[in-house]
C-alpha positions, -999 to +999 in steps of 0.1 A: -248-386-654-240-423-656-230-444-686-247-476-697-222-505-694-237-522-725-241-494-751-220-466-736-249-441-737-251-413-711-281-421-689-298-403-660-325-429-654-334-466-660-366-482-671-380-504-643-403-533-651-421-545-620-440-578-621-477-574-612-508-594-615-537-574-630-573-581-620-600-577-646-638-579-648-646-600-678-678-596-698-691-605-732-707-576-749-722-579-784-706-613-787-671-598-780-648-603-750-645-571-729-619-568-701-621-540-676-590-535-655-599-530-618-566-536-598-529-543-599-513-566-573-475-564-570-457-597-570-428-603-546-401-603-573-379-572-577-383-569-615-358-556-641-340-523-646-329-516-681-311-490-701-336-464-717-314-463-748-305-499-757-332-516-737-308-541-722-315-554-687-287-541-665-297-554-631-324-572-612-323-554-579-328-519-566-295-515-548-276-523-580-297-498-599-290-471-574-253-478-576-254-478-614-269-443-614-242-430-590-259-436-557-248-457-528-228-488-535-245-522-530 
């Protein structure tokens, strides 16, 4: 088990937010906008990894996230 360096909580995982572009079909039905999700396209950025307890971003790259949870050092 690892410890969050910001809040001190014991953590066994991180939340990962990956930037994506979502593709929708847009229609107007009964005078209202309607969006139907059809695809997700990953962007080239790594994203953010944050503590699941305090929700603070702890790193912006996978190798640091691995190291934070006790894996290989970056």
